[in-house]
Structures are given as C-alpha cells and as structure tokens.
C-alpha positions as CSV (number, residue, x, y, z in Angstrom):
1,M,13.4,39.1,20.8
2,E,12.0,35.7,21.1
3,K,10.1,34.4,18.1
4,S,7.5,31.7,19.2
5,R,7.0,29.2,16.5
6,A,3.6,27.6,16.2
7,I,3.6,24.1,14.4
8,S,0.4,23.6,12.2
9,T,-1.1,20.0,11.9
10,I,-2.8,18.5,9.1
11,E,-4.8,15.7,9.8
12,G,-3.4,12.6,8.9
13,T,0.2,14.2,8.4
14,T,3.4,13.5,10.0
15,I,5.1,16.8,10.4
16,F,8.9,16.4,9.9
17,D,10.5,18.1,12.9
18,G,13.4,17.7,14.9
19,S,12.1,14.7,16.9
20,Q,11.0,12.8,13.5
21,A,14.5,13.7,12.1
22,R,16.3,12.2,15.4
23,K,13.6,9.3,15.3
24,G,14.5,8.5,11.9
25,Y,18.1,9.2,11.6
26,T,19.4,5.7,11.2
27,L,16.6,4.9,8.6
28,N,17.3,7.9,6.6
29,K,21.0,7.1,6.7
30,M,20.4,3.8,5.6
31,C,18.4,5.1,2.6
32,F,20.8,7.8,1.8
33,S,23.1,4.8,1.3
34,F,21.4,3.4,-1.7
35,N,23.1,6.1,-3.6
36,S,25.6,3.3,-3.9
37,A,24.8,0.5,-6.5
38,K,27.0,-1.6,-4.4
39,N,24.8,-0.9,-1.6
40,R,21.6,-1.3,-3.3
41,A,22.7,-4.7,-4.2
42,E,23.8,-5.7,-0.7
43,F,20.2,-4.8,0.4
44,L,18.6,-6.9,-1.9
45,T,20.7,-9.8,-1.2
46,D,19.8,-9.8,2.4
47,E,17.3,-7.0,3.5
48,H,17.4,-8.0,7.1
49,A,21.1,-8.1,7.5
50,Y,21.6,-4.6,5.8
51,C,18.6,-3.3,8.4
52,R,20.6,-4.4,11.2
53,K,23.6,-3.0,10.1
54,Y,22.1,0.3,10.3
55,E,20.5,-0.6,13.5
56,L,17.0,0.2,12.6
57,L,14.2,-0.2,15.2
58,P,11.6,-2.9,14.8
59,A,9.2,-0.6,13.6
60,Q,11.2,0.8,11.1
61,E,12.5,-2.6,9.7
62,L,8.7,-3.6,9.3
63,A,8.2,-0.7,7.4
64,I,10.9,-1.3,5.0
65,R,9.8,-4.9,4.6
66,T,6.1,-4.0,4.1
67,R,6.9,-1.0,1.7
68,N,4.4,0.8,3.5
69,V,5.4,4.6,3.1
70,L,3.1,5.7,5.8
71,D,4.8,3.6,8.3
72,L,8.1,4.8,7.0
73,I,7.2,8.4,7.4
74,D,5.8,7.7,10.8
75,A,9.3,5.9,11.7
76,G,10.9,9.0,11.0
77,G,11.6,8.7,7.2
78,N,12.1,11.8,5.2
79,I,10.7,11.5,1.6
80,Y,13.5,12.6,0.0
81,Y,15.5,9.5,1.5
82,L,12.9,7.4,1.2
83,A,12.6,8.0,-2.7
84,K,16.3,6.5,-2.6
85,F,14.8,3.4,-1.3
86,A,11.8,3.3,-3.7
87,G,14.1,3.6,-6.6
88,I,15.3,0.2,-5.9
89,F,12.1,-1.0,-6.8
90,G,11.7,1.1,-9.8
91,L,9.4,3.7,-8.0
92,D,9.2,7.2,-8.0
93,V,8.1,10.2,-5.6
94,Q,4.6,10.2,-7.7
95,D,4.4,6.8,-6.9
96,L,5.1,7.5,-3.0
97,G,2.3,10.1,-3.1
98,A,-0.2,7.9,-4.8
99,Q,0.5,5.5,-1.5
100,Q,0.1,8.2,1.0
101,T,-3.0,9.5,-0.2
102,G,-4.6,6.0,-1.1
103,M,-4.8,7.1,-4.8
104,T,-3.7,5.1,-8.3
105,K,-0.5,6.8,-9.9
106,D,-2.6,8.1,-12.5
107,A,-5.0,9.6,-10.1
108,F,-2.5,11.2,-8.3
109,K,-0.8,12.9,-11.1
110,A,-4.1,14.1,-12.4
111,K,-4.7,15.9,-9.1
112,L,-1.2,17.3,-9.5
113,V,-1.9,18.8,-12.9
114,E,-5.2,20.1,-11.8
115,A,-3.6,21.9,-8.8
116,G,-1.2,23.4,-10.6
117,R,-3.9,25.3,-12.8
C-alpha cells in the first residue's frame, strides 16, 4: 500500500526537505565543523578561505558573509547547523528566530511565552 505524502506550505517558509538537504549539504557540513574551537578560529581568521574549503555555492557564501538567516535557510541551511554558525558570534536560536520573523529578540521571546500559555 503506497502512502501519498502531501507537503503543506506556509507562506514565507522554506520547507527543509530532501531537496533542501541536498542543496545545503556543504553549508551544513561546514556549520557542523564549528563544533571544533580550532575550526571556529580558522573561520574567523579567513571566512572566504574557510567557505572555499567547503566549496560553498556563491549564494551560500554571500548569506554567510551577510549573516542573513533567511538567505542561509533558502540556501539549504538547517537551523540546527546554522545555530552552530550563529554561536560563533554569541547568538542563540532565539536570535535566529527573531531575525526570521523580523522581530526584536525580546518581542520574539514574549511571543514564545504567550504561545506556550
């Protein structure tokens, strides 16, 4: 018996599916490398060289340079790996969520608290 799978869409949201995973493989692999302090330091020394080492696509490298979360997600980035990248700059997942929604971090946190009630 074959199951059909409908993917729902949410306006303004990039669905992280198999296609996005393939597109973002090198970007996510690079972000995963930031588990290592040595790799974080290497990245901060020469971001361009580090991105070239992982053969990022031009759009991925531009999104890295501009620190644009929505562009990183559109380029195939998975939020869990992108959090490793953001951590280099002292940002957390709530900072990323705030950027995604165009809110301040405090407003985003308040929205999360309210949604949990």
